[in-house]
SEDO-389878 format. One line per 4 residues: their letters; for each residue y, z, x of C-alpha. Coordinates in nm, 3 decimals, always signed. Each point is the difference from the previous one (the first is absolute). Example, Ala and Ser with C-alpha at 12.3 -4.5 7.8 and 13.67 -1.06 7.14 Angstrom:
REM SEDO-389878
AS = -0.450:+0.780:+1.230 | +0.344:-0.066:+0.137
//
This chain:
REM SEDO-389878
MTTA = -0.610:-0.648:-1.039 | -0.128:+0.355:-0.040 | -0.045:+0.261:+0.268 | -0.297:+0.233:+0.010
DTTA = +0.015:+0.349:+0.147 | -0.136:+0.066:+0.345 | -0.378:+0.027:-0.013 | -0.224:+0.176:+0.247
GDAD = -0.342:+0.154:+0.030 | -0.225:-0.292:-0.095 | -0.028:-0.158:+0.345 | -0.002:+0.105:+0.363
VLIV = +0.072:-0.349:+0.136 | +0.198:-0.285:-0.156 | -0.106:-0.341:+0.131 | +0.242:-0.288:-0.053
GGGP = -0.183:-0.333:+0.012 | -0.334:-0.094:-0.153 | -0.123:-0.254:+0.256 | -0.300:+0.058:+0.231
TGLL = +0.176:+0.265:+0.213 | +0.127:+0.199:-0.298 | -0.335:-0.024:-0.179 | -0.198:+0.119:+0.301
TACE = +0.245:+0.284:+0.065 | -0.046:+0.114:-0.360 | -0.379:-0.025:+0.018 | -0.022:+0.191:+0.328
LLRR = +0.222:+0.278:-0.138 | -0.184:+0.024:-0.331 | -0.341:+0.029:+0.162 | +0.137:+0.295:+0.197
GVRV = +0.121:+0.172:-0.316 | +0.372:-0.085:+0.028 | +0.194:-0.084:-0.316 | +0.156:-0.345:+0.024
RLVD = +0.248:-0.210:-0.191 | +0.002:-0.372:+0.082 | +0.279:-0.225:-0.131 | +0.074:-0.370:+0.044
RAHE = +0.293:-0.206:-0.126 | -0.223:-0.305:-0.072 | -0.144:-0.030:-0.349 | -0.331:-0.142:+0.125
GLGV = -0.208:+0.019:+0.314 | -0.008:-0.277:+0.258 | -0.142:-0.325:-0.133 | -0.004:-0.211:+0.319
PKAL = -0.232:+0.014:+0.306 | +0.266:+0.093:+0.262 | -0.169:+0.215:+0.273 | -0.368:-0.084:+0.057
SLWP = -0.162:+0.169:+0.301 | -0.172:+0.338:-0.010 | -0.105:+0.103:+0.349 | -0.285:+0.246:+0.072
RVRD = +0.211:+0.313:+0.059 | +0.167:-0.041:-0.338 | -0.334:-0.077:-0.164 | -0.127:+0.331:+0.141
ILTD = +0.289:+0.172:-0.179 | -0.078:-0.182:-0.326 | -0.369:+0.085:+0.037 | +0.080:+0.369:+0.040
LGAG = +0.209:-0.031:-0.316 | -0.302:-0.138:-0.188 | +0.125:-0.360:-0.019 | -0.188:-0.157:+0.290
EEVR = -0.286:-0.153:-0.197 | +0.233:-0.172:-0.245 | +0.208:-0.139:+0.288 | -0.313:-0.143:+0.161
RVSV = -0.124:-0.144:-0.328 | +0.310:-0.205:-0.078 | +0.122:-0.093:+0.350 | -0.115:-0.256:+0.257
PVRA = -0.048:+0.058:+0.376 | +0.185:-0.172:+0.283 | -0.235:-0.033:+0.295 | +0.218:-0.210:+0.230
FRYY = +0.352:-0.115:+0.088 | +0.000:-0.359:+0.129 | +0.297:-0.140:+0.191 | +0.077:-0.371:+0.033
SDRR = +0.270:-0.185:+0.192 | +0.073:-0.345:-0.144 | -0.337:+0.034:-0.176 | -0.178:+0.064:+0.331
PVAT = -0.197:+0.330:+0.009 | +0.143:+0.239:+0.261 | -0.141:+0.344:-0.089 | -0.217:+0.195:-0.241
LTFT = +0.020:+0.372:-0.067 | -0.327:+0.111:-0.159 | -0.028:+0.332:-0.183 | -0.310:+0.215:-0.026
EELA = -0.082:+0.144:-0.340 | +0.152:+0.331:+0.110 | +0.334:-0.162:+0.092 | +0.034:-0.275:-0.261
ARQL = +0.276:+0.000:-0.260 | -0.067:-0.068:-0.365 | +0.235:-0.215:-0.207 | +0.112:+0.122:-0.340
PQYE = +0.310:-0.100:-0.199 | +0.248:+0.287:-0.017 | -0.015:+0.014:-0.379 | -0.373:+0.076:+0.032
TERI = +0.069:+0.277:+0.253 | +0.257:+0.141:-0.242 | -0.249:-0.025:-0.289 | -0.262:+0.194:+0.195
LTER = +0.249:+0.269:+0.104 | +0.136:+0.025:-0.355 | -0.352:+0.055:-0.133 | -0.052:+0.278:+0.253
LHAL = +0.339:+0.146:-0.094 | -0.101:+0.014:-0.367 | -0.339:+0.152:+0.087 | +0.182:+0.275:+0.191
GGKV = +0.225:+0.071:-0.299 | +0.311:-0.188:+0.109 | +0.200:-0.288:-0.143 | +0.287:-0.235:+0.087
ERGV = +0.317:+0.043:-0.206 | +0.147:-0.350:-0.020 | +0.353:-0.107:-0.081 | +0.141:+0.309:+0.175
RLLC = +0.274:-0.058:+0.259 | +0.135:+0.241:+0.260 | +0.379:+0.029:-0.027 | +0.066:+0.263:+0.264
LDGV = -0.125:+0.310:+0.177 | +0.180:+0.335:-0.012 | -0.055:+0.305:+0.214 | -0.139:-0.173:+0.309
DFSG = +0.019:+0.234:+0.299 | +0.109:-0.231:+0.280 | -0.052:+0.277:+0.256 | -0.374:-0.066:-0.024
RIEP = -0.090:+0.360:-0.073 | -0.263:+0.070:-0.262 | +0.069:+0.343:-0.145 | -0.245:+0.172:-0.238
GGTV = +0.071:-0.086:-0.364 | +0.227:-0.292:+0.079 | +0.014:-0.313:-0.216 | +0.159:-0.343:-0.031
TAVL = +0.136:-0.139:-0.328 | -0.070:-0.363:-0.083 | +0.219:-0.166:-0.263 | -0.223:-0.247:-0.186
EHDD = +0.095:-0.264:-0.257 | -0.254:-0.101:-0.266 | -0.028:-0.329:-0.187 | +0.152:+0.147:-0.315
GTVE = +0.314:+0.100:+0.193 | -0.093:+0.365:+0.035 | +0.109:+0.151:+0.330 | -0.216:+0.287:+0.118
RHRV = +0.056:+0.254:+0.277 | -0.337:+0.095:+0.146 | -0.023:+0.283:+0.252 | -0.297:-0.009:+0.237
PFVV = -0.097:+0.154:+0.338 | -0.058:-0.335:+0.176 | +0.082:-0.368:-0.051 | -0.176:-0.300:+0.155
GADG = +0.180:-0.334:+0.007 | -0.263:-0.275:-0.012 | +0.231:-0.243:-0.176 | -0.009:-0.300:+0.232
AGSA = +0.225:-0.169:+0.252 | +0.306:+0.034:-0.225 | -0.072:+0.372:-0.044 | +0.239:+0.189:-0.226
VRGQ = -0.127:+0.324:+0.154 | +0.088:-0.117:+0.351 | +0.342:-0.109:-0.122 | +0.062:+0.340:-0.157
LGIG = -0.087:+0.169:+0.327 | +0.230:-0.225:+0.201 | -0.279:-0.085:+0.242 | +0.043:-0.319:+0.202
FEGS = -0.248:-0.289:-0.001 | +0.022:-0.140:+0.350 | -0.152:-0.318:+0.134 | +0.029:-0.375:-0.036
TYEM = -0.088:-0.299:-0.214 | -0.179:-0.304:+0.138 | +0.208:-0.317:-0.007 | -0.261:-0.212:-0.173
AFAL = -0.105:+0.021:-0.365 | -0.364:-0.001:-0.108 | -0.170:-0.145:-0.305 | -0.340:+0.068:-0.148
VDTR = -0.222:-0.152:-0.264 | -0.308:+0.180:-0.132 | -0.226:-0.263:-0.150 | -0.349:-0.125:-0.073
IDGY = -0.093:-0.306:+0.197 | -0.199:-0.321:+0.010 | -0.192:-0.012:+0.328 | -0.162:+0.262:+0.220
LPPD = +0.147:+0.294:+0.188 | -0.199:+0.288:+0.154 | +0.014:+0.287:-0.255 | -0.003:+0.270:+0.269
EIAY = +0.246:-0.125:+0.263 | +0.379:+0.000:+0.044 | +0.120:-0.313:+0.178 | +0.327:-0.046:+0.193
YQTL = +0.101:-0.365:+0.042 | +0.278:+0.004:+0.262 | +0.235:-0.290:+0.074 | +0.353:-0.033:+0.136
KGTL = +0.115:-0.058:-0.359 | -0.137:+0.336:-0.109 | -0.322:+0.183:-0.072 | -0.213:-0.034:-0.313
VVVP = -0.213:+0.305:-0.080 | -0.299:-0.034:-0.234 | -0.135:+0.323:-0.153 | -0.302:+0.034:-0.234
QPGG = +0.012:+0.212:-0.314 | -0.256:+0.094:-0.265 | -0.083:-0.254:-0.269 | +0.030:-0.308:+0.219
VFRF = +0.379:+0.035:+0.043 | +0.163:-0.071:+0.337 | +0.345:+0.089:+0.126 | +0.195:-0.264:+0.192
LSVM = +0.292:+0.158:+0.187 | +0.240:-0.210:+0.206 | +0.339:+0.004:+0.164 | +0.244:-0.188:-0.225
PDGG = +0.090:-0.349:+0.129 | +0.343:-0.012:+0.167 | +0.257:-0.081:-0.266 | -0.271:-0.062:-0.258
AMSR = -0.105:+0.159:-0.325 | -0.353:+0.121:-0.063 | -0.211:-0.144:-0.280 | -0.370:-0.053:-0.065
EAMQ = +0.043:-0.356:+0.123 | +0.169:+0.121:+0.320 | -0.279:+0.252:+0.062 | -0.259:-0.271:-0.059
EIID = +0.173:-0.218:+0.257 | -0.010:+0.287:+0.252 | -0.373:+0.042:-0.066 | -0.058:-0.376:+0.036
TRGP = +0.195:-0.038:+0.325 | -0.082:+0.320:+0.191 | -0.251:+0.206:-0.196 | -0.368:-0.023:-0.095
RGVR = -0.105:-0.355:-0.080 | -0.132:-0.102:-0.340 | +0.152:+0.291:-0.193 | +0.217:-0.046:-0.307
ITEP = +0.192:+0.246:-0.217 | -0.139:-0.016:-0.355 | +0.093:+0.315:-0.194 | +0.286:+0.212:+0.137
VWET = +0.005:+0.360:-0.124 | +0.310:+0.127:+0.185 | +0.283:-0.146:+0.207 | +0.290:+0.168:+0.176
VFRV = +0.250:-0.040:+0.282 | +0.109:+0.297:+0.213 | +0.152:+0.114:+0.327 | -0.175:+0.235:+0.239
HARR = +0.172:+0.323:+0.105 | -0.085:+0.250:+0.270 | +0.178:+0.319:-0.105 | -0.062:+0.374:+0.013
ATDF = +0.180:+0.292:-0.159 | +0.193:+0.203:+0.254 | -0.159:+0.312:-0.148 | -0.302:+0.044:-0.227
RRGR = +0.128:+0.324:-0.154 | +0.306:+0.192:-0.115 | -0.084:+0.358:-0.089 | -0.242:-0.007:-0.292
VFLA = +0.017:-0.377:-0.047 | -0.232:-0.241:+0.182 | -0.026:-0.377:+0.041 | -0.331:-0.187:+0.007
GDAA = -0.123:-0.359:-0.005 | +0.253:-0.283:-0.015 | +0.276:+0.253:-0.067 | -0.057:+0.118:+0.359
HVHS = -0.096:-0.323:+0.177 | -0.051:-0.373:-0.044 | -0.134:-0.246:+0.253 | -0.164:-0.337:+0.049
PAGG = -0.314:-0.073:-0.205 | -0.176:-0.114:+0.319 | -0.330:+0.185:+0.018 | +0.029:+0.130:-0.356
QGMN = +0.120:+0.347:+0.099 | +0.283:+0.067:-0.246 | -0.173:+0.154:-0.301 | -0.248:+0.176:+0.230
NGLQ = +0.285:+0.170:+0.181 | +0.149:+0.123:-0.327 | -0.335:+0.131:-0.123 | -0.038:+0.195:+0.324
DAHN = +0.347:+0.148:-0.058 | -0.126:+0.123:-0.336 | -0.316:+0.147:+0.149 | +0.191:+0.178:+0.276
LAWK = +0.267:+0.146:-0.227 | -0.210:+0.106:-0.299 | -0.229:+0.250:+0.172 | +0.297:+0.158:+0.177
LAAV = +0.199:+0.041:-0.321 | -0.305:+0.151:-0.168 | -0.060:+0.243:+0.287 | +0.362:+0.121:-0.005
LQGR = +0.024:+0.024:-0.379 | -0.322:+0.200:-0.020 | +0.095:+0.235:+0.283 | -0.268:-0.109:+0.245
SPAT = +0.248:-0.132:+0.258 | +0.360:+0.083:+0.093 | +0.278:-0.236:-0.108 | +0.045:-0.104:+0.364
LLDS = -0.321:-0.206:-0.036 | +0.208:-0.255:-0.191 | +0.207:-0.069:+0.312 | -0.296:-0.192:+0.143
YGAE = -0.006:-0.258:-0.280 | +0.302:-0.198:+0.115 | -0.085:+0.026:+0.368 | -0.358:-0.116:-0.045
RAEA = +0.063:-0.284:-0.244 | +0.308:-0.125:+0.188 | -0.213:-0.018:+0.315 | -0.271:-0.198:-0.181
TRRI = +0.261:-0.229:-0.155 | +0.165:-0.074:+0.335 | -0.332:-0.120:+0.135 | -0.070:-0.219:-0.303
VRDT = +0.349:-0.154:+0.003 | -0.039:-0.075:+0.372 | -0.347:-0.154:-0.038 | +0.083:-0.207:-0.309
DVHT = +0.322:-0.122:+0.161 | -0.191:-0.126:+0.305 | -0.255:-0.169:-0.227 | +0.270:-0.160:-0.216
RALT = +0.204:-0.131:+0.293 | -0.315:-0.150:+0.155 | -0.083:-0.178:-0.326 | +0.352:-0.137:-0.037
ARTP = +0.042:-0.140:+0.354 | +0.216:-0.313:-0.029 | +0.011:-0.140:+0.357 | -0.284:-0.170:+0.191
GRAA = +0.026:+0.251:+0.284 | -0.032:+0.306:-0.222 | -0.280:-0.159:-0.201 | -0.191:-0.078:+0.320
VRDA = +0.037:+0.359:+0.123 | -0.111:+0.132:-0.340 | -0.305:-0.226:-0.014 | -0.103:+0.096:+0.353
AFTL = +0.041:+0.370:-0.079 | -0.201:-0.029:-0.322 | -0.278:-0.188:+0.178 | -0.016:+0.255:+0.283
FDRS = +0.008:+0.289:-0.246 | -0.293:-0.157:-0.186 | -0.218:-0.100:+0.297 | +0.047:+0.329:+0.181
GAAA = -0.113:+0.195:-0.306 | +0.325:+0.196:+0.001 | +0.088:-0.110:-0.355 | -0.317:+0.145:-0.149
RLYA = -0.001:+0.304:+0.228 | +0.367:+0.095:-0.022 | +0.182:-0.173:-0.285 | -0.261:+0.013:-0.277
PVLA = -0.025:+0.383:+0.003 | +0.382:+0.024:-0.013 | +0.017:-0.224:-0.308 | -0.282:+0.197:-0.159
GRRL = +0.189:+0.327:+0.046 | -0.269:+0.145:+0.227 | +0.247:+0.063:+0.284 | +0.253:+0.189:-0.211
AYSP = +0.095:+0.322:+0.177 | +0.305:+0.225:-0.017 | +0.139:+0.124:+0.329 | -0.051:+0.377:+0.048
ERAG = +0.321:+0.201:-0.018 | -0.118:+0.308:+0.192 | -0.202:+0.057:+0.315 | -0.227:+0.235:-0.196
QRPS = -0.137:-0.292:-0.200 | -0.176:-0.124:+0.315 | -0.265:+0.177:+0.209 | +0.120:+0.185:+0.309
TGCG = -0.223:-0.223:+0.215 | -0.104:-0.364:-0.039 | -0.308:-0.115:-0.190 | -0.148:-0.157:+0.313
LRGR = -0.137:-0.343:+0.080 | -0.255:+0.003:-0.283 | +0.275:+0.056:-0.255 | +0.211:-0.284:+0.139
LAAA = -0.293:-0.242:+0.012 | -0.098:+0.087:-0.356 | +0.360:-0.049:-0.122 | -0.019:+0.339:-0.165
AGPG = +0.253:+0.059:-0.279 | +0.265:+0.244:+0.114 | +0.278:+0.197:-0.171 | +0.179:-0.211:-0.260
AVVP = -0.286:-0.246:-0.045 | -0.226:-0.024:-0.304 | -0.352:+0.140:+0.024 | -0.235:-0.303:+0.015
RDAA = -0.102:-0.094:-0.352 | -0.376:+0.021:+0.046 | +0.033:+0.348:+0.149 | +0.241:+0.112:-0.273
LALG = -0.243:-0.111:-0.272 | -0.300:+0.162:+0.170 | +0.189:+0.327:+0.044 | +0.121:+0.007:-0.363
IAGP = +0.372:-0.010:+0.088 | +0.045:-0.343:-0.164 | -0.133:-0.178:-0.307 | +0.058:+0.045:-0.375
GADP = -0.166:+0.343:-0.001 | +0.196:+0.151:+0.289 | +0.259:+0.273:-0.061 | +0.335:-0.186:+0.027
SAWT = +0.189:+0.317:+0.099 | -0.238:+0.146:+0.258 | +0.063:+0.029:+0.371 | -0.313:-0.026:+0.214
LLVR = -0.067:+0.153:+0.340 | -0.270:-0.207:+0.170 | -0.161:+0.207:+0.278 | -0.237:-0.056:+0.291
VPRS = -0.123:+0.344:+0.110 | -0.038:+0.051:+0.377 | -0.359:+0.086:+0.085 | +0.111:+0.245:+0.267
DPRW = +0.221:+0.202:-0.237 | -0.171:+0.091:-0.329 | +0.290:+0.231:-0.091 | +0.242:-0.294:-0.005
LTET = -0.077:-0.084:-0.362 | +0.061:+0.362:-0.102 | +0.339:-0.009:+0.172 | +0.078:-0.328:-0.177
GHVT = -0.080:+0.170:-0.328 | +0.250:+0.274:+0.080 | +0.268:-0.265:+0.060 | -0.063:-0.177:-0.332
ARYP = -0.072:+0.309:-0.211 | +0.351:+0.018:-0.148 | +0.004:-0.369:-0.094 | -0.239:-0.041:-0.296
QVRV = +0.102:-0.367:-0.034 | -0.181:-0.073:+0.330 | -0.373:-0.060:-0.006 | -0.200:+0.006:+0.322
THLP = -0.257:-0.277:+0.053 | -0.232:-0.054:+0.296 | +0.014:-0.338:+0.171 | -0.350:-0.146:+0.042
GGTR = -0.086:-0.105:+0.353 | -0.014:-0.371:-0.080 | +0.342:-0.024:-0.165 | +0.180:-0.301:+0.147
GLCT = +0.371:-0.053:+0.054 | +0.090:+0.365:+0.073 | +0.020:+0.198:+0.322 | -0.345:+0.128:+0.103
RPGY = +0.120:+0.309:+0.186 | -0.041:+0.342:-0.167 | +0.307:+0.080:-0.206 | +0.163:-0.095:-0.329
HLVR = +0.178:-0.269:-0.202 | +0.235:+0.128:-0.272 | +0.002:-0.266:-0.274 | +0.274:-0.030:-0.263
PDGH = -0.070:-0.081:-0.368 | +0.088:-0.366:+0.066 | -0.265:-0.033:+0.274 | +0.240:+0.001:+0.296
IAAH = -0.074:+0.236:+0.289 | +0.274:+0.262:+0.006 | -0.118:+0.156:+0.327 | -0.283:-0.023:+0.250
GHAR = -0.099:+0.255:+0.261 | -0.286:+0.112:+0.218 | -0.188:+0.328:+0.007 | +0.275:+0.189:+0.185
DLDR = +0.280:-0.123:-0.228 | -0.037:+0.237:-0.296 | +0.350:+0.133:+0.065 | +0.127:-0.354:-0.057
LEAE = -0.200:-0.026:-0.321 | +0.149:+0.327:-0.123 | +0.352:-0.127:+0.069 | -0.060:-0.333:-0.176
LAVA = -0.145:+0.167:-0.310 | +0.311:+0.216:-0.021 | +0.220:-0.312:+0.009 | -0.189:-0.196:-0.267
LVRE = -0.126:+0.266:-0.242 | +0.107:+0.317:-0.177 | -0.211:+0.300:+0.096 | -0.165:+0.211:-0.266
PR = +0.143:+0.355:-0.001 | -0.224:+0.269:+0.143
//
């Protein structure tokens, strides 16, 4: 074994872990001009399907990155979830085109992100293992010029000390980064084990529907994939071992009739965990993806949650490194993503426990609830947008992020997006704050000028004059999904509304700009 001297200066961020979360973090940093080093201990990328679902909010992120068309080309849509109880239909959740997930094997998602990484000038260094981290400031302070040293071991036995301003641990549920930081991974593990077989079939299954076949012996989930492959996921039989023959028996006795496994492409057995890191950050080191949280695959939210970690963290790191925002901006990463994760863990846990009901009483209650949810329209109205990521919103931390007075009845009836929510996608595209050509580092101030006060826009200009990273854009009268009263929406680079106020709230806008951005000297 040889030891290399400490190296520094060739990267601003070291990312440990080359899965989807690490790849997207690297891409988002690179397209904002941040120097990145991405290492992974595996010698090759993922070769199995693993995570499948890409929900609309994440596809928006991939589209802005320039990868949306390729995702659409190689994936297949899921237009409905169908629920059965002892093969009897009990509920259907239908998705509109705007809310539907697309199914894509994880290795394809990684391929697409790797191609974007290469196009942006990055690469994955494989066969590189993190041994330890030195110089972590556990106080949480981020002082100017500070660094962390990562001790890395290469395949040839060389041990390298690499000094870098920030480190991101995207290295999975068994995260070495999390272990080095001493951060807990709290939660539980479900008692039952699960087995899956990805296979081609003889027979017919809808190519755009996920089916849940529920019985007291366990639930069988059938998921379509590209290329005529279907995933069969089931609770393991009590005291039994899983095999293709055992899965075929489950299909024959409680699943879709007339379907036979013909050409398996992947098989695995696993346990489901619901765990979350007790902290998403220590000083200059951050956790993202499975390193920060794992949960049930119900609803296909896992990889999506990690990709949204990457999106949230990358623009903030870039803004701090390039002097556009104070280091305190990074405090919001853990708070926001922990909040989102808590909701997902809660929702997927409820879904999983419903699907694994083992007593007649609980199964009857579940079936009745599913039927009511379907027939009332609540499933399509409430649950589908949550799965799609359209209801994602971060709770405001300060009163100044909200208007001093309410938005009125019209705003409530229109379900206008408030502080913390994402600007509706159609509006974001029309206004040029989203899409492949949008500036990924820009803040946008969307304004509705009061007719009775023509000087208001001039005053707004005075407030924003010392923040060149903020561009002012007028909201057209027909823009849907945003408050219609005269005033402003301050939109972050990731499309979330940082603050909303009305015409008399410019003092609040001034205060919020001072919190989020660094003023240009006079």
